[in-house]
Short mmCIF file of the C-alpha atoms (twelve columns), coordinates in Angstrom:
data_MODEL
# 
_entry.id   MODEL 
# 
loop_
_atom_site.group_PDB 
_atom_site.id 
_atom_site.type_symbol 
_atom_site.label_atom_id 
_atom_site.label_alt_id 
_atom_site.label_comp_id 
_atom_site.label_asym_id 
_atom_site.label_seq_id 
_atom_site.Cartn_x 
_atom_site.Cartn_y 
_atom_site.Cartn_z 
_atom_site.pdbx_PDB_model_num 
ATOM 1   C CA . UNK A 1   0.000   0.000   0.000  1 
ATOM 2   C CA . UNK A 2   2.461   2.591   -1.229 1 
ATOM 3   C CA . UNK A 3   -0.091  5.402   -0.737 1 
ATOM 4   C CA . UNK A 4   0.830   5.375   2.935  1 
ATOM 5   C CA . UNK A 5   4.524   5.928   2.213  1 
ATOM 6   C CA . UNK A 6   5.705   9.486   2.957  1 
ATOM 7   C CA . UNK A 7   7.201   11.764  0.329  1 
ATOM 8   C CA . UNK A 8   10.755  12.159  1.597  1 
ATOM 9   C CA . UNK A 9   11.270  15.139  -0.768 1 
ATOM 10  C CA . UNK A 10  8.835   17.233  1.245  1 
ATOM 11  C CA . UNK A 11  8.895   18.679  4.775  1 
ATOM 12  C CA . UNK A 12  9.310   17.574  7.480  1 
ATOM 13  C CA . UNK A 13  11.744  15.135  5.859  1 
ATOM 14  C CA . UNK A 14  13.512  17.575  3.538  1 
ATOM 15  C CA . UNK A 15  16.241  19.510  5.291  1 
ATOM 16  C CA . UNK A 16  16.057  17.542  8.521  1 
ATOM 17  C CA . UNK A 17  19.312  16.938  10.435 1 
ATOM 18  C CA . UNK A 18  20.612  13.386  10.947 1 
ATOM 19  C CA . UNK A 19  19.379  11.601  14.052 1 
ATOM 20  C CA . UNK A 20  21.681  11.495  17.072 1 
ATOM 21  C CA . UNK A 21  22.591  8.371   18.978 1 
ATOM 22  C CA . UNK A 22  24.243  8.013   22.389 1 
ATOM 23  C CA . UNK A 23  25.528  4.873   24.123 1 
ATOM 24  C CA . UNK A 24  23.468  3.386   26.926 1 
ATOM 25  C CA . UNK A 25  25.370  4.063   30.187 1 
ATOM 26  C CA . UNK A 26  24.373  0.680   31.669 1 
ATOM 27  C CA . UNK A 27  22.265  -2.354  30.834 1 
ATOM 28  C CA . UNK A 28  18.608  -1.345  30.857 1 
ATOM 29  C CA . UNK A 29  19.451  2.337   31.426 1 
ATOM 30  C CA . UNK A 30  18.820  4.857   28.641 1 
ATOM 31  C CA . UNK A 31  20.687  8.094   27.924 1 
ATOM 32  C CA . UNK A 32  18.818  11.228  28.938 1 
ATOM 33  C CA . UNK A 33  16.350  12.534  26.309 1 
ATOM 34  C CA . UNK A 34  16.090  9.141   24.572 1 
ATOM 35  C CA . UNK A 35  13.372  8.829   21.933 1 
ATOM 36  C CA . UNK A 36  10.360  6.847   23.191 1 
ATOM 37  C CA . UNK A 37  8.554   5.040   20.364 1 
ATOM 38  C CA . UNK A 38  4.858   4.996   19.532 1 
ATOM 39  C CA . UNK A 39  2.966   2.391   17.518 1 
ATOM 40  C CA . UNK A 40  2.827   4.634   14.425 1 
ATOM 41  C CA . UNK A 41  5.165   4.546   11.395 1 
ATOM 42  C CA . UNK A 42  8.463   6.142   12.403 1 
ATOM 43  C CA . UNK A 43  11.388  7.143   10.186 1 
ATOM 44  C CA . UNK A 44  14.943  7.929   11.302 1 
ATOM 45  C CA . UNK A 45  17.537  9.777   9.204  1 
ATOM 46  C CA . UNK A 46  20.759  7.741   9.192  1 
ATOM 47  C CA . UNK A 47  23.656  8.231   6.760  1 
ATOM 48  C CA . UNK A 48  21.502  10.366  4.483  1 
ATOM 49  C CA . UNK A 49  18.676  7.805   4.283  1 
ATOM 50  C CA . UNK A 50  15.306  7.715   6.061  1 
ATOM 51  C CA . UNK A 51  14.925  4.272   7.626  1 
ATOM 52  C CA . UNK A 52  12.051  2.603   9.447  1 
ATOM 53  C CA . UNK A 53  13.215  0.606   12.497 1 
ATOM 54  C CA . UNK A 54  12.370  -3.087  12.494 1 
ATOM 55  C CA . UNK A 55  10.121  -4.720  15.131 1 
ATOM 56  C CA . UNK A 56  8.054   -1.572  15.838 1 
ATOM 57  C CA . UNK A 57  6.001   -1.178  19.025 1 
ATOM 58  C CA . UNK A 58  5.044   1.532   21.488 1 
ATOM 59  C CA . UNK A 59  7.043   2.232   24.657 1 
ATOM 60  C CA . UNK A 60  10.348  1.083   23.165 1 
ATOM 61  C CA . UNK A 61  13.613  2.729   22.135 1 
ATOM 62  C CA . UNK A 62  15.450  2.748   18.810 1 
ATOM 63  C CA . UNK A 63  18.850  1.064   18.843 1 
ATOM 64  C CA . UNK A 64  21.381  1.365   16.029 1 
ATOM 65  C CA . UNK A 65  23.510  -1.658  15.219 1 
ATOM 66  C CA . UNK A 66  25.703  -0.823  12.247 1 
ATOM 67  C CA . UNK A 67  23.387  0.340   9.484  1 
ATOM 68  C CA . UNK A 68  20.346  -1.363  11.018 1 
ATOM 69  C CA . UNK A 69  17.756  0.144   13.361 1 
ATOM 70  C CA . UNK A 70  15.634  -1.928  15.735 1 
ATOM 71  C CA . UNK A 71  12.898  -1.047  18.219 1 
ATOM 72  C CA . UNK A 72  13.867  -2.636  21.509 1 
ATOM 73  C CA . UNK A 73  12.298  -2.839  24.955 1 
ATOM 74  C CA . UNK A 74  14.420  -0.753  27.358 1 
ATOM 75  C CA . UNK A 75  15.052  -3.762  29.602 1 
ATOM 76  C CA . UNK A 76  16.782  -5.471  26.668 1 
ATOM 77  C CA . UNK A 77  19.197  -2.635  25.913 1 
ATOM 78  C CA . UNK A 78  22.834  -3.508  26.638 1 
ATOM 79  C CA . UNK A 79  25.485  -1.193  27.976 1 
ATOM 80  C CA . UNK A 80  27.050  0.691   25.075 1 
ATOM 81  C CA . UNK A 81  24.123  0.150   22.665 1 
ATOM 82  C CA . UNK A 82  23.596  3.254   20.523 1 
ATOM 83  C CA . UNK A 83  20.177  4.663   21.426 1 
ATOM 84  C CA . UNK A 84  18.329  7.302   19.376 1 
ATOM 85  C CA . UNK A 85  18.129  10.676  21.089 1 
ATOM 86  C CA . UNK A 86  15.339  13.228  20.709 1 
ATOM 87  C CA . UNK A 87  12.011  14.329  22.152 1 
ATOM 88  C CA . UNK A 88  10.579  15.724  18.908 1 
ATOM 89  C CA . UNK A 89  8.623   13.707  16.338 1 
ATOM 90  C CA . UNK A 90  8.510   16.406  13.630 1 
ATOM 91  C CA . UNK A 91  11.896  15.834  11.962 1 
ATOM 92  C CA . UNK A 92  13.691  18.632  13.774 1 
ATOM 93  C CA . UNK A 93  15.881  16.010  15.480 1 
ATOM 94  C CA . UNK A 94  16.111  13.563  12.605 1 
ATOM 95  C CA . UNK A 95  13.074  11.481  13.611 1 
ATOM 96  C CA . UNK A 96  9.598   11.700  12.072 1 
ATOM 97  C CA . UNK A 97  6.404   9.986   13.234 1 
ATOM 98  C CA . UNK A 98  4.184   9.696   10.158 1 
ATOM 99  C CA . UNK A 99  0.541   9.151   11.208 1 
ATOM 100 C CA . UNK A 100 -1.146  9.890   7.863  1 
ATOM 101 C CA . UNK A 101 -3.289  6.941   6.821  1 
ATOM 102 C CA . UNK A 102 -3.433  5.563   10.345 1 
ATOM 103 C CA . UNK A 103 -5.275  8.307   12.236 1 
ATOM 104 C CA . UNK A 104 -7.516  9.540   9.468  1 
ATOM 105 C CA . UNK A 105 -4.808  11.512  7.695  1 
ATOM 106 C CA . UNK A 106 -5.417  14.764  9.582  1 
ATOM 107 C CA . UNK A 107 -3.277  14.145  12.635 1 
ATOM 108 C CA . UNK A 108 -0.346  16.252  13.699 1 
ATOM 109 C CA . UNK A 109 3.145   14.834  14.010 1 
ATOM 110 C CA . UNK A 110 2.699   14.502  17.769 1 
ATOM 111 C CA . UNK A 111 -0.749  12.910  17.549 1 
ATOM 112 C CA . UNK A 112 0.157   9.716   19.430 1 
ATOM 113 C CA . UNK A 113 -1.110  9.946   22.978 1 
ATOM 114 C CA . UNK A 114 -3.430  8.092   25.316 1 
ATOM 115 C CA . UNK A 115 -6.603  9.158   23.563 1 
ATOM 116 C CA . UNK A 116 -10.246 8.848   24.418 1 
ATOM 117 C CA . UNK A 117 -12.557 7.113   21.945 1 
ATOM 118 C CA . UNK A 118 -16.291 6.581   21.852 1 
ATOM 119 C CA . UNK A 119 -17.374 2.949   22.145 1 
ATOM 120 C CA . UNK A 120 -20.953 1.834   22.608 1 
ATOM 121 C CA . UNK A 121 -22.877 -1.428  22.721 1 
ATOM 122 C CA . UNK A 122 -25.515 0.365   20.633 1 
ATOM 123 C CA . UNK A 123 -23.082 0.688   17.739 1 
ATOM 124 C CA . UNK A 124 -23.865 -2.065  15.224 1 
ATOM 125 C CA . UNK A 125 -20.974 -4.314  14.255 1 
ATOM 126 C CA . UNK A 126 -20.233 -4.538  10.554 1 
ATOM 127 C CA . UNK A 127 -19.737 -8.309  10.432 1 
ATOM 128 C CA . UNK A 128 -19.667 -8.332  6.639  1 
ATOM 129 C CA . UNK A 129 -16.624 -6.043  6.564  1 
ATOM 130 C CA . UNK A 130 -14.863 -7.855  9.408  1 
ATOM 131 C CA . UNK A 131 -15.411 -11.203 7.684  1 
ATOM 132 C CA . UNK A 132 -14.158 -9.838  4.360  1 
ATOM 133 C CA . UNK A 133 -10.976 -8.515  5.920  1 
ATOM 134 C CA . UNK A 134 -10.260 -11.730 7.827  1 
ATOM 135 C CA . UNK A 135 -10.869 -13.790 4.693  1 
ATOM 136 C CA . UNK A 136 -8.505  -11.520 2.743  1 
ATOM 137 C CA . UNK A 137 -5.810  -12.087 5.354  1 
ATOM 138 C CA . UNK A 138 -6.231  -15.848 5.024  1 
ATOM 139 C CA . UNK A 139 -6.072  -15.745 1.236  1 
ATOM 140 C CA . UNK A 140 -3.091  -13.374 1.210  1 
ATOM 141 C CA . UNK A 141 -1.029  -15.426 3.629  1 
ATOM 142 C CA . UNK A 142 -1.556  -13.033 6.532  1 
ATOM 143 C CA . UNK A 143 -0.580  -13.697 10.129 1 
ATOM 144 C CA . UNK A 144 -3.631  -13.430 12.389 1 
ATOM 145 C CA . UNK A 145 -2.906  -13.425 16.120 1 
ATOM 146 C CA . UNK A 146 -5.802  -14.316 18.437 1 
ATOM 147 C CA . UNK A 147 -5.878  -13.317 22.105 1 
ATOM 148 C CA . UNK A 148 -8.811  -14.839 23.994 1 
ATOM 149 C CA . UNK A 149 -10.006 -15.257 27.558 1 
ATOM 150 C CA . UNK A 150 -11.626 -18.204 29.371 1 
ATOM 151 C CA . UNK A 151 -15.100 -16.741 28.838 1 
ATOM 152 C CA . UNK A 152 -14.807 -17.902 25.238 1 
ATOM 153 C CA . UNK A 153 -14.612 -21.500 26.503 1 
ATOM 154 C CA . UNK A 154 -17.383 -21.104 29.086 1 
ATOM 155 C CA . UNK A 155 -19.726 -19.389 26.634 1 
ATOM 156 C CA . UNK A 156 -19.902 -22.374 24.287 1 
ATOM 157 C CA . UNK A 157 -17.883 -20.578 21.613 1 
ATOM 158 C CA . UNK A 158 -15.176 -23.247 21.893 1 
ATOM 159 C CA . UNK A 159 -16.316 -25.154 18.810 1 
ATOM 160 C CA . UNK A 160 -16.409 -21.953 16.762 1 
ATOM 161 C CA . UNK A 161 -12.827 -21.086 17.698 1 
ATOM 162 C CA . UNK A 162 -11.825 -24.646 16.834 1 
ATOM 163 C CA . UNK A 163 -13.391 -24.091 13.401 1 
ATOM 164 C CA . UNK A 164 -11.364 -20.907 12.824 1 
ATOM 165 C CA . UNK A 165 -8.158  -22.748 13.776 1 
ATOM 166 C CA . UNK A 166 -8.898  -25.743 11.568 1 
ATOM 167 C CA . UNK A 167 -9.768  -23.602 8.562  1 
ATOM 168 C CA . UNK A 168 -6.625  -21.471 8.544  1 
ATOM 169 C CA . UNK A 169 -7.745  -18.209 10.169 1 
ATOM 170 C CA . UNK A 170 -5.415  -18.520 13.158 1 
ATOM 171 C CA . UNK A 171 -1.625  -18.275 12.888 1 
ATOM 172 C CA . UNK A 172 -0.852  -17.808 16.600 1 
ATOM 173 C CA . UNK A 173 -2.771  -17.859 19.890 1 
ATOM 174 C CA . UNK A 174 -1.661  -15.847 22.930 1 
ATOM 175 C CA . UNK A 175 -3.541  -16.912 26.051 1 
ATOM 176 C CA . UNK A 176 -3.226  -17.642 29.742 1 
ATOM 177 C CA . UNK A 177 -3.231  -20.881 31.698 1 
ATOM 178 C CA . UNK A 178 -6.993  -20.740 32.333 1 
ATOM 179 C CA . UNK A 179 -8.065  -20.897 28.678 1 
ATOM 180 C CA . UNK A 180 -6.007  -24.035 28.072 1 
ATOM 181 C CA . UNK A 181 -7.066  -25.647 31.368 1 
ATOM 182 C CA . UNK A 182 -10.781 -25.102 30.821 1 
ATOM 183 C CA . UNK A 183 -10.570 -26.240 27.208 1 
ATOM 184 C CA . UNK A 184 -8.730  -29.399 28.243 1 
ATOM 185 C CA . UNK A 185 -11.249 -30.023 31.032 1 
ATOM 186 C CA . UNK A 186 -13.992 -29.811 28.404 1 
ATOM 187 C CA . UNK A 187 -12.121 -32.288 26.192 1 
ATOM 188 C CA . UNK A 188 -11.605 -34.811 29.005 1 
ATOM 189 C CA . UNK A 189 -14.672 -34.393 31.222 1 
ATOM 190 C CA . UNK A 190 -17.161 -32.438 29.107 1 
ATOM 191 C CA . UNK A 191 -17.275 -29.585 31.633 1 
ATOM 192 C CA . UNK A 192 -15.683 -26.173 32.145 1 
ATOM 193 C CA . UNK A 193 -14.991 -25.282 35.780 1 
ATOM 194 C CA . UNK A 194 -17.340 -28.089 36.708 1 
ATOM 195 C CA . UNK A 195 -20.263 -26.847 34.589 1 
ATOM 196 C CA . UNK A 196 -21.861 -28.906 31.858 1 
ATOM 197 C CA . UNK A 197 -22.711 -27.449 28.458 1 
ATOM 198 C CA . UNK A 198 -26.219 -26.708 29.764 1 
ATOM 199 C CA . UNK A 199 -24.851 -24.710 32.692 1 
ATOM 200 C CA . UNK A 200 -25.531 -27.356 35.327 1 
ATOM 201 C CA . UNK A 201 -23.023 -28.212 38.042 1 
ATOM 202 C CA . UNK A 202 -21.454 -31.653 37.609 1 
ATOM 203 C CA . UNK A 203 -20.952 -34.018 40.532 1 
ATOM 204 C CA . UNK A 204 -17.692 -33.022 42.277 1 
ATOM 205 C CA . UNK A 205 -17.245 -30.610 39.392 1 
ATOM 206 C CA . UNK A 206 -15.294 -28.048 41.367 1 
ATOM 207 C CA . UNK A 207 -12.188 -30.253 41.171 1 
ATOM 208 C CA . UNK A 208 -12.380 -31.320 37.539 1 
ATOM 209 C CA . UNK A 209 -10.092 -28.579 36.256 1 
ATOM 210 C CA . UNK A 210 -7.472  -29.724 38.784 1 
ATOM 211 C CA . UNK A 211 -7.863  -33.313 37.585 1 
ATOM 212 C CA . UNK A 212 -7.456  -32.112 33.997 1 
ATOM 213 C CA . UNK A 213 -4.201  -30.345 34.921 1 
ATOM 214 C CA . UNK A 214 -3.000  -33.488 36.678 1 
ATOM 215 C CA . UNK A 215 -3.660  -35.616 33.583 1 
ATOM 216 C CA . UNK A 216 -1.581  -33.257 31.428 1 
ATOM 217 C CA . UNK A 217 1.247   -33.086 33.935 1 
ATOM 218 C CA . UNK A 218 1.307   -36.890 34.032 1 
ATOM 219 C CA . UNK A 219 1.821   -36.894 30.251 1 
ATOM 220 C CA . UNK A 220 4.475   -34.193 30.563 1 
ATOM 221 C CA . UNK A 221 2.987   -31.800 28.007 1 
ATOM 222 C CA . UNK A 222 -0.200  -30.873 26.164 1 
ATOM 223 C CA . UNK A 223 1.283   -32.223 22.933 1 
ATOM 224 C CA . UNK A 224 1.935   -35.601 24.556 1 
ATOM 225 C CA . UNK A 225 -1.620  -35.716 25.905 1 
ATOM 226 C CA . UNK A 226 -2.974  -34.996 22.413 1 
ATOM 227 C CA . UNK A 227 -0.754  -37.692 20.911 1 
ATOM 228 C CA . UNK A 228 -1.951  -40.186 23.527 1 
ATOM 229 C CA . UNK A 229 -5.597  -39.419 22.817 1 
ATOM 230 C CA . UNK A 230 -6.287  -37.992 26.259 1 
ATOM 231 C CA . UNK A 231 -7.180  -34.643 24.670 1 
ATOM 232 C CA . UNK A 232 -9.219  -35.501 21.592 1 
ATOM 233 C CA . UNK A 233 -11.015 -32.271 20.696 1 
ATOM 234 C CA . UNK A 234 -11.150 -28.571 21.373 1 
ATOM 235 C CA . UNK A 235 -8.907  -25.552 21.044 1 
ATOM 236 C CA . UNK A 236 -5.636  -27.038 22.272 1 
ATOM 237 C CA . UNK A 237 -6.195  -30.216 20.243 1 
ATOM 238 C CA . UNK A 238 -6.738  -28.125 17.102 1 
ATOM 239 C CA . UNK A 239 -3.641  -25.997 17.769 1 
ATOM 240 C CA . UNK A 240 -1.423  -29.037 18.282 1 
ATOM 241 C CA . UNK A 241 -2.742  -31.072 15.358 1 
ATOM 242 C CA . UNK A 242 -2.632  -28.086 12.988 1 
ATOM 243 C CA . UNK A 243 0.826   -27.010 14.167 1 
ATOM 244 C CA . UNK A 244 -0.374  -23.530 15.162 1 
ATOM 245 C CA . UNK A 245 1.980   -21.917 17.710 1 
ATOM 246 C CA . UNK A 246 0.649   -20.720 21.044 1 
ATOM 247 C CA . UNK A 247 1.987   -18.938 24.102 1 
ATOM 248 C CA . UNK A 248 0.619   -19.641 27.575 1 
ATOM 249 C CA . UNK A 249 1.489   -16.691 29.803 1 
ATOM 250 C CA . UNK A 250 1.329   -17.363 33.528 1 
ATOM 251 C CA . UNK A 251 -0.113  -15.239 36.314 1 
ATOM 252 C CA . UNK A 252 -0.012  -15.320 40.087 1 
ATOM 253 C CA . UNK A 253 -3.520  -16.802 40.262 1 
ATOM 254 C CA . UNK A 254 -2.879  -19.837 38.061 1 
ATOM 255 C CA . UNK A 255 -3.890  -23.330 39.149 1 
ATOM 256 C CA . UNK A 256 -1.262  -25.937 38.334 1 
ATOM 257 C CA . UNK A 257 -0.054  -24.532 36.027 1 
ATOM 258 C CA . UNK A 258 0.126   -26.592 32.856 1 
ATOM 259 C CA . UNK A 259 3.673   -27.655 31.861 1 
ATOM 260 C CA . UNK A 260 3.917   -25.227 28.906 1 
ATOM 261 C CA . UNK A 261 2.981   -22.144 30.931 1 
ATOM 262 C CA . UNK A 262 5.702   -19.479 31.021 1 
ATOM 263 C CA . UNK A 263 5.714   -18.328 34.636 1 
ATOM 264 C CA . UNK A 264 8.405   -15.684 34.064 1 
ATOM 265 C CA . UNK A 265 6.423   -12.668 32.848 1 
ATOM 266 C CA . UNK A 266 9.287   -11.180 30.850 1 
ATOM 267 C CA . UNK A 267 9.880   -14.536 29.150 1 
ATOM 268 C CA . UNK A 268 6.166   -14.668 28.305 1 
ATOM 269 C CA . UNK A 269 6.309   -11.138 26.911 1 
ATOM 270 C CA . UNK A 270 9.327   -12.021 24.774 1 
ATOM 271 C CA . UNK A 271 7.573   -15.126 23.449 1 
ATOM 272 C CA . UNK A 272 4.443   -13.139 22.586 1 
ATOM 273 C CA . UNK A 273 6.484   -10.435 20.881 1 
ATOM 274 C CA . UNK A 274 7.888   -12.937 18.388 1 
ATOM 275 C CA . UNK A 275 4.334   -13.298 17.093 1 
ATOM 276 C CA . UNK A 276 3.246   -9.656  17.331 1 
ATOM 277 C CA . UNK A 277 6.134   -8.578  15.081 1 
ATOM 278 C CA . UNK A 278 4.776   -10.944 12.410 1 
ATOM 279 C CA . UNK A 279 1.125   -9.959  12.814 1 
ATOM 280 C CA . UNK A 280 -0.927  -8.532  9.986  1 
ATOM 281 C CA . UNK A 281 -4.051  -8.664  12.148 1 
ATOM 282 C CA . UNK A 282 -5.105  -9.308  15.734 1 
ATOM 283 C CA . UNK A 283 -8.381  -10.394 17.305 1 
ATOM 284 C CA . UNK A 284 -8.962  -9.903  21.044 1 
ATOM 285 C CA . UNK A 285 -11.961 -11.637 22.623 1 
ATOM 286 C CA . UNK A 286 -13.110 -11.437 26.255 1 
ATOM 287 C CA . UNK A 287 -9.765  -10.701 27.844 1 
ATOM 288 C CA . UNK A 288 -8.909  -7.349  29.389 1 
ATOM 289 C CA . UNK A 289 -5.353  -7.792  30.648 1 
ATOM 290 C CA . UNK A 290 -4.064  -9.916  27.776 1 
ATOM 291 C CA . UNK A 291 -5.701  -7.618  25.189 1 
ATOM 292 C CA . UNK A 292 -4.074  -4.510  26.633 1 
ATOM 293 C CA . UNK A 293 -0.718  -6.274  27.056 1 
ATOM 294 C CA . UNK A 294 -0.630  -7.548  23.476 1 
ATOM 295 C CA . UNK A 295 -2.086  -4.280  22.181 1 
ATOM 296 C CA . UNK A 296 0.898   -2.468  23.680 1 
ATOM 297 C CA . UNK A 297 3.221   -4.748  21.696 1 
ATOM 298 C CA . UNK A 298 1.424   -4.232  18.386 1 
ATOM 299 C CA . UNK A 299 2.214   -1.387  16.012 1 
ATOM 300 C CA . UNK A 300 -0.679  0.305   14.230 1 
ATOM 301 C CA . UNK A 301 0.755   -0.961  10.948 1 
ATOM 302 C CA . UNK A 302 2.732   -3.743  9.313  1 
ATOM 303 C CA . UNK A 303 5.105   -3.854  6.345  1 
ATOM 304 C CA . UNK A 304 4.929   -7.537  5.428  1 
ATOM 305 C CA . UNK A 305 3.554   -6.822  1.960  1 
ATOM 306 C CA . UNK A 306 5.840   -3.906  1.125  1 
ATOM 307 C CA . UNK A 307 4.889   -0.418  2.295  1 
ATOM 308 C CA . UNK A 308 3.094   0.213   5.573  1 
ATOM 309 C CA . UNK A 309 -0.493  -1.015  5.858  1 
ATOM 310 C CA . UNK A 310 -2.877  -0.580  8.797  1 
ATOM 311 C CA . UNK A 311 -2.776  -3.608  11.080 1 
ATOM 312 C CA . UNK A 312 -6.351  -4.871  11.420 1 
ATOM 313 C CA . UNK A 313 -7.279  -5.105  15.101 1 
ATOM 314 C CA . UNK A 314 -10.633 -6.297  16.450 1 
ATOM 315 C CA . UNK A 315 -11.488 -6.108  20.149 1 
ATOM 316 C CA . UNK A 316 -14.568 -7.924  21.465 1 
ATOM 317 C CA . UNK A 317 -15.894 -7.682  25.013 1 
ATOM 318 C CA . UNK A 318 -19.281 -7.516  26.695 1 
ATOM 319 C CA . UNK A 319 -18.387 -4.236  28.403 1 
ATOM 320 C CA . UNK A 320 -17.446 -0.917  26.852 1 
ATOM 321 C CA . UNK A 321 -14.711 -0.521  29.464 1 
ATOM 322 C CA . UNK A 322 -12.316 -3.088  27.982 1 
ATOM 323 C CA . UNK A 323 -12.626 -1.823  24.412 1 
ATOM 324 C CA . UNK A 324 -12.281 1.805   25.509 1 
ATOM 325 C CA . UNK A 325 -9.341  1.011   27.761 1 
ATOM 326 C CA . UNK A 326 -7.501  -0.699  24.912 1 
ATOM 327 C CA . UNK A 327 -8.036  2.279   22.606 1 
ATOM 328 C CA . UNK A 328 -7.098  4.768   25.325 1 
ATOM 329 C CA . UNK A 329 -3.838  2.917   25.911 1 
ATOM 330 C CA . UNK A 330 -2.822  3.706   22.344 1 
ATOM 331 C CA . UNK A 331 -4.303  0.903   20.217 1 
ATOM 332 C CA . UNK A 332 -6.446  3.518   18.493 1 
ATOM 333 C CA . UNK A 333 -6.801  1.463   15.312 1 
ATOM 334 C CA . UNK A 334 -8.808  -1.232  17.139 1 
ATOM 335 C CA . UNK A 335 -12.362 -1.828  15.924 1 
ATOM 336 C CA . UNK A 336 -14.505 -2.389  19.009 1 
ATOM 337 C CA . UNK A 337 -17.398 -4.847  19.196 1 
ATOM 338 C CA . UNK A 338 -19.363 -4.711  22.452 1 
ATOM 339 C CA . UNK A 339 -21.018 -8.097  22.830 1 
ATOM 340 C CA . UNK A 340 -20.393 -11.442 24.496 1 
ATOM 341 C CA . UNK A 341 -17.953 -14.019 23.172 1 
ATOM 342 C CA . UNK A 342 -20.574 -16.609 22.247 1 
ATOM 343 C CA . UNK A 343 -22.690 -14.257 20.158 1 
ATOM 344 C CA . UNK A 344 -19.683 -12.763 18.401 1 
ATOM 345 C CA . UNK A 345 -18.092 -16.102 17.528 1 
ATOM 346 C CA . UNK A 346 -21.352 -17.628 16.263 1 
ATOM 347 C CA . UNK A 347 -22.242 -14.624 14.102 1 
ATOM 348 C CA . UNK A 348 -18.672 -13.982 12.961 1 
ATOM 349 C CA . UNK A 349 -18.224 -17.586 11.888 1 
ATOM 350 C CA . UNK A 350 -21.483 -17.406 9.917  1 
ATOM 351 C CA . UNK A 351 -20.295 -14.364 7.960  1 
ATOM 352 C CA . UNK A 352 -16.799 -15.732 7.415  1 
ATOM 353 C CA . UNK A 353 -18.211 -19.018 6.092  1 
ATOM 354 C CA . UNK A 354 -20.436 -17.066 3.713  1 
ATOM 355 C CA . UNK A 355 -17.511 -14.876 2.615  1 
ATOM 356 C CA . UNK A 356 -15.339 -17.961 2.165  1 
ATOM 357 C CA . UNK A 357 -17.837 -19.424 -0.286 1 
# 
C-alpha cells in the first residue's frame, strides 16, 4: 500500500538533520532525552537515508547496530548500545512519526497519545466487513494473532474457535493458563470449571479442572496428551494437530499450572512479541489484561507486503470498558465490538463461512 509511504522530498523530511545516537550508560538504562517510540510509522535519518526501524512497538527505544535500526524494549538494551536521542517527532531532530493513513490523515506529528474514543454497545458491528478482511488475510497469507479469555470457553464458543483454527484463520494464539485448562477439562470431562454445556453443576465438578491439569502433567505436556488421545477435541487439540503456535502466559492466580505455561512474565512477553512482530491482524476476545498487554506490543501498521499497511485489530468484550481502555492505551486502530464471546463467535463464523464461499 504505497499510498501510505511518505514523500521524503517534502517537509518535514527535507532539510532535517541526521538523528543522534548516544551509548546506553548501563544495561537497561537509557541516555537522557532518549526517543520513546509509539505504535505509528516512524522514520529515522541515518547516513543520508530515512529508515524505518524493524520490530516496531510503542514504549520502546530505537537502537542502532551498524546500518540497522531496531525497536527494543528498554530492559533489553545492553550497555554501550547506541540509542536514538530526541524528544521531537517532527523531523527537527532527525526522527519523524508519520501518522497519515493511520489516524484519518489529519493528525499532527505529535498525535500519538493516550486518547479517548467513543465505544458503545448500541453501535452495530459490521460483520460483513470484518469477515471480508479476515478472509482476505487468510487468502493473502496473513498472520492473524488471536488473544482470547476463558469466557470464550465457558460461553460455548469453543467449537467456533476450533473451526477458525482448523480452517486457517489462526496463525498464533496468545492466552493464559486458564483458557487451556478449561478447554482441556472440556475435552476430558465435558465440563468447564465443573459446569456442563447446559450450565448445570457436575458431581464433584469443582475439582475437575485440577484433575485435567493433573492428567496433562502426568503426560508431561499438552502435545503428549494430544498424541496419547487424552485430549481428543477442542482448542488445544486443534492448535497441536494443525501445528499452530501458542503462548501460555502465567499469572499469580494460576492453578497448576500446565507444563507449557511461562511463569516468568518477561519470558512470556518475549515469546508473545515474536508473534506480534509478524502480525498482519489481531483479534482480542473477552480478555482485558491480555488484550491490553498484546495491544501495547502491536504497532498500528505492518510492512509484510511492502509499504506500511494498517494492522487490522478487532477487540470484542461484553463491556465498553475493555474496548475503551484498549483504545485509550494507544491501540487507536482497534475496531470495538461490544457483545459477548458466544454471540460474536457464532455470528462472525457465519459471515466468514459465507464470505469464504
